[in-house]
C-alpha positions in Angstrom: 0.0 0.0 0.0 1.5 3.3 -1.0 2.0 6.1 1.5 1.4 9.7 0.9 2.2 12.9 2.8 -0.2 15.5 3.9 0.1 19.3 4.4 0.3 20.5 8.0 -3.3 20.5 9.4 -5.0 23.9 9.7 -5.4 23.4 13.4 -1.6 23.5 13.9 0.0 25.7 11.2 3.5 25.0 12.5 3.3 21.2 12.4 5.7 19.4 10.1 4.4 17.2 7.2 3.2 13.8 8.5 2.6 10.4 7.1 -1.0 9.8 6.2 -3.0 8.0 7.2 -1.8 8.1 10.8 -1.1 5.1 13.0 -4.5 3.5 13.9 -3.8 3.9 17.6 -3.8 7.7 17.2 -7.5 7.5 16.2 -8.7 4.4 18.0 -7.5 5.1 21.5 -8.7 8.7 21.7 -12.1 7.7 20.4 -12.4 4.8 22.9 -11.4 7.2 25.6 -14.0 9.8 24.5 -16.8 7.2 24.2 -15.8 5.7 27.6 -16.2 9.1 29.3 -19.6 9.8 27.6 -23.2 8.6 28.0 -22.6 6.5 24.8 -20.5 4.0 26.9 -23.8 2.3 28.0 -24.6 1.3 24.4 -21.2 0.5 22.9 -18.3 -1.3 24.6 -14.6 -0.8 23.8 -14.3 -4.0 21.7 -17.3 -3.2 19.5 -16.1 0.3 19.1 -12.6 -0.8 17.9 -14.3 -3.2 15.5 -16.4 -0.4 14.1 -13.3 1.8 13.8 -11.4 -1.0 12.1 -14.2 -1.4 9.6 -14.5 2.3 8.8 -10.9 3.4 9.1 -10.3 3.6 5.3 -13.3 5.9 4.7 -12.6 8.0 7.8 -9.1 8.8 6.6 -9.9 9.2 2.9 -8.8 12.8 3.0 -5.2 13.8 3.7 -4.9 15.5 7.0 -8.5 15.0 8.1 -10.4 12.3 10.0 -14.1 12.1 9.0 -16.4 10.9 11.8 -19.5 10.4 9.6 -18.7 6.7 8.6 -18.4 5.7 12.3 -21.4 7.8 13.2 -23.6 6.2 10.5 -22.6 2.7 11.7 -23.3 3.5 15.4 -26.7 5.0 14.4 -27.9 1.5 13.6 -27.6 0.3 17.2 -30.8 0.2 19.2 -31.0 2.9 21.7 -28.8 5.3 19.8 -29.7 9.0 20.0 -27.9 12.1 18.9 -27.9 13.3 22.5 -26.1 10.2 23.8 -23.5 10.2 21.0 -22.7 13.9 20.4 -20.6 14.3 23.6 -18.0 11.7 22.5 -17.8 13.2 19.0 -17.4 16.7 20.4 -14.7 15.5 22.8 -12.8 13.8 19.9 -13.1 17.1 18.0 -11.6 18.8 21.0 -8.5 16.6 20.7 -7.8 18.0 17.2 -4.8 20.2 18.0 -3.2 17.5 20.3 -3.6 14.8 17.6 -2.3 17.0 14.8 -5.0 16.5 12.3 -8.4 18.0 11.4 -11.5 16.3 12.7 -14.7 16.6 10.6 -17.9 16.1 12.5 -20.8 14.1 11.0 -23.4 16.2 9.1 -25.9 15.5 11.9 -23.7 17.6 14.3 -23.1 20.4 11.8 -25.0 22.8 14.1 -22.5 22.2 17.0 -20.2 25.2 17.1 -18.5 27.3 19.6 -20.2 27.2 23.0 -22.6 24.4 22.0 -19.6 22.2 20.9 -17.8 23.0 24.2 -20.9 22.1 26.2 -21.2 18.8 24.4 -17.6 17.9 24.9 -17.9 18.7 28.6 -20.3 15.8 28.9 -17.4 13.5 28.0 -14.7 14.8 30.4 -11.1 13.6 29.5 -8.0 15.2 30.8 -4.9 16.0 28.8 -3.0 13.4 31.0 -5.5 10.7 30.1 -5.1 11.4 26.4 -1.3 11.4 26.7 -1.4 8.0 28.6 -3.8 6.6 26.0 -1.5 7.5 23.1 1.7 6.6 24.9 1.0 4.1 27.8 3.7 3.7 30.4 6.4 1.3 29.5 7.1 -1.7 31.8 10.1 -4.1 31.7 9.5 -6.7 29.1 9.6 -10.4 30.1 11.9 -12.8 28.2 10.4 -13.5 24.9 9.6 -17.1 23.9 10.5 -18.3 20.5 7.8 -17.3 18.0 5.8 -20.2 16.7 3.5 -19.7 13.8 -0.1 -20.4 14.7 -3.4 -20.0 12.9 -5.5 -16.9 13.8 -7.6 -17.2 16.9 -11.1 -18.3 16.1 -13.7 -15.6 16.8 -16.5 -16.2 19.2 -19.9 -16.2 17.7 -20.9 -12.9 19.4 -19.1 -9.6 19.8 -19.0 -10.1 23.6 -20.0 -6.4 24.0 -23.2 -4.6 24.9 -24.5 -4.2 21.4 -27.8 -5.7 20.2 -27.1 -5.7 16.5 -23.8 -7.0 15.1 -21.8 -4.2 13.5 -21.5 -6.1 10.3 -25.2 -6.1 9.9 -25.2 -2.4 10.4 -22.7 -2.1 7.5 -25.0 -4.1 5.3 -27.9 -1.8 5.9 -25.8 1.2 4.9 -24.4 -0.6 1.9 -20.9 0.6 2.8 -18.9 -2.4 1.9 -18.1 -1.6 -1.7 -17.4 2.0 -0.8 -15.3 1.8 2.4 -12.1 2.6 0.6 -13.2 3.8 -2.8 -10.6 6.6 -2.8 -7.7 4.2 -2.5 -5.8 2.8 -5.5 -7.6 -0.4 -6.5 -5.7 -3.6 -7.2 -6.8 -7.2 -7.8 -5.5 -10.6 -6.8 -5.9 -14.0 -8.6 -8.6 -15.9 -6.6 -6.6 -19.1 -6.7 -3.8 -17.3 -4.8 -6.1 -17.2 -1.8 -8.0 -20.5 -2.0 -9.5 -23.2 -4.2 -12.3 -23.9 -1.7 -14.4 -20.8 -2.4 -16.0 -20.1 -5.8 -14.6 -16.6 -6.3 -15.1 -14.4 -9.3 -12.9 -11.5 -8.2 -10.6 -10.4 -5.3 -10.2 -6.6 -4.9 -7.5 -5.1 -2.8 -8.7 -2.0 -1.0 -5.9 -0.7 1.2 -5.5 -3.3 3.9 -8.9 -4.9 3.2 -9.9 -7.5 0.6 -13.3 -7.6 -1.1 -14.2 -11.1 -2.4 -17.1 -11.7 -4.8 -18.7 -15.1 -5.1 -19.6 -16.8 -8.3 -21.9 -19.3 -6.6 -24.1 -17.7 -3.9 -25.2 -21.0 -2.5 -21.7 -21.5 -1.1 -22.7 -19.5 2.0 -25.5 -21.9 3.1 -24.2 -25.1 1.6 -20.7 -25.2 3.1 -20.5 -26.5 6.7 -16.9 -25.6 7.3 -17.2 -22.1 5.9 -15.8 -20.5 9.0 -12.6 -22.6 8.8 -12.3 -21.8 5.1 -12.7 -18.1 5.7 -10.0 -18.2 8.4 -7.7 -20.1 5.9 -8.3 -17.4 3.3 -7.4 -14.7 5.8 -4.2 -16.5 6.7 -3.3 -16.9 3.1 -4.0 -13.2 2.5 -1.7 -12.2 5.3 1.1 -14.1 3.6 0.6 -11.9 0.5 0.0 -8.5 2.1 -0.9 -6.7 5.3 -4.5 -7.7 5.8 -6.9 -6.4 8.5 -10.3 -7.3 7.1 -12.0 -9.3 4.4 -15.6 -9.0 3.2 -17.4 -11.5 1.1 -20.1 -10.4 -1.4 -22.5 -12.5 -3.3 -23.0 -12.1 -7.1 -25.4 -9.2 -6.5 -22.9 -7.2 -4.4 -24.6 -7.9 -1.0 -22.4 -8.5 2.0 -22.6 -12.1 3.1 -19.6 -12.7 5.3 -16.7 -10.8 6.9 -13.5 -11.5 8.8 -11.9 -8.7 10.8 -8.8 -8.7 13.0 -9.6 -7.0 16.3 -7.0 -6.8 19.0 -5.2 -9.9 17.7 -8.4 -12.0 17.4 -10.0 -12.8 14.1 -13.7 -12.3 14.2 -15.8 -13.9 11.4 -19.5 -13.3 10.7 -21.9 -14.7 8.2 -25.3 -13.6 6.9 -27.6 -16.4 5.8 
């Protein structure tokens, strides 16, 4: 994946040019911190939030020097109990981190009216200190234990649920928004030969979208007819990682509808299927 440089963000005119997109930690941890300090924490746990961020990262960072919160906002809106009043404080707090993080933060259109005092008031409902932000971005280092020899192992199998307080899987939210083909539509597109990944899935095309792969099936019945589909998808993910840095895979049927996904979250591979 090619790396480009951005101009210094408008929020910090003296900042030097930076690599773009930034390290995921620089977006994930401040957002987890902001949501954890806001009323939204009752609806979305940290693991589910990181999964949503992983899924929308490409679209959120599509513009050099700016992080767009709309893709994440739209996914979270699908969760039962979501209200603008609950979610706005976390978004406002993340916006308040702008200068410290060194990039512009674009609020979702639903929050376009938040400005000046209203924005400050919303951020105040998700209190986070500068020290907390610093520790989230650069946690204290401890002495490292002796490392054991590295032994290759298959990715950890995901549990069937997200193990978080979310009633609707985030993958299903993505389907309702039809975001899958668009997640990284601003990145340079490449393709892979399907046989390079597997001979056990009837694939028509394999598109490379940044660090994600979009697989399109020839035979839509494969989803229901294949009993060991989970193991096959894990195998495909492992094969993809041998070829390139891969963080997520989505599987579409011949009509372009999302039918399965595999996303690496905190070292664990989470797979989901839609029958």
